[in-house]
N, C-alpha and C positions, 0 to 999 in steps of 0.2 A: 504493499500499499504506499502510495506516495505521500510526502509531507504536505500537510494542509488539506488533505482530502476529508471531506465530510461524508461519511457513509450513512445515507438516508434510505438506501434502496430497500432495507428490510423493515422500515418503520412506516406503516401505512399513513399514519397521521401526518408525518413530516412530508411524505410524497404527496399526499392530497393537498397540503399547504403549498408546496412547490408548484403543483399543477394549477392551483387556483391563481397563483401569482403569474404563471405563464399565460394562463387564459386572459388575464387582465392586460398583460403586455401585448398579447396578439391583437387586442382591440385598438391599440394605439400605434402598433409597429407593423408595417407591411413586411412580409417575409417570415413571420412567425406563425405557424400553424395553430389554429384554434383547437384546443383539446378539451375534452370533458374530464374533470377531476374524478378519479376512481381509486386513488391510493396505490395504484400498481405502477411500478417503474418499469414499463415495457418500451418497445421500440418507438412507439408514438411520442412518449415523453422524452426519451433519449434524443429523437430527431428534433423536437422542439427546443431542447436544451442546446443542441448543436447549432440551431438557427439563431439563438440568442447569442451564443458564443461568437458566431460569425459577425454579428451586428456589434458586438463589443470589441472585435478585433483581437480575440484570443483564440488559441488553438482549439479547433472543433473536436472534442472528444465524446460529447454526449453525456459526459459525467459531470456531476456537480462538485467541483472542488471550491476552495475558499474564494478564489478569484471570480469564479462563475457566480457563486452565491452573492458576493458583494456586488457584482455587476447587476444581478437581477434585482436585488434590494434598491440599488441606486436608480435603475430604470423606473422603478415604481415611485420612488421618492420624488424624482424629477418630473413625473408625469403631470 
């Protein structure tokens, strides 16, 4: 596991919160797919995370590391 990695994949509540945040971002940012929060970190969520990473100019891994998390929070705060 890399330094700074936040493992949310096994916690449905955290994944649901992440998906809800992604859903809000998709309403204001073209290029981020609209997803329905279900608490499961599957390919649809990973793809949306990758799309956000692309917008943020960071490496597209589809995983939520600290840099990605901070970027997501910042996008919502700035909205």
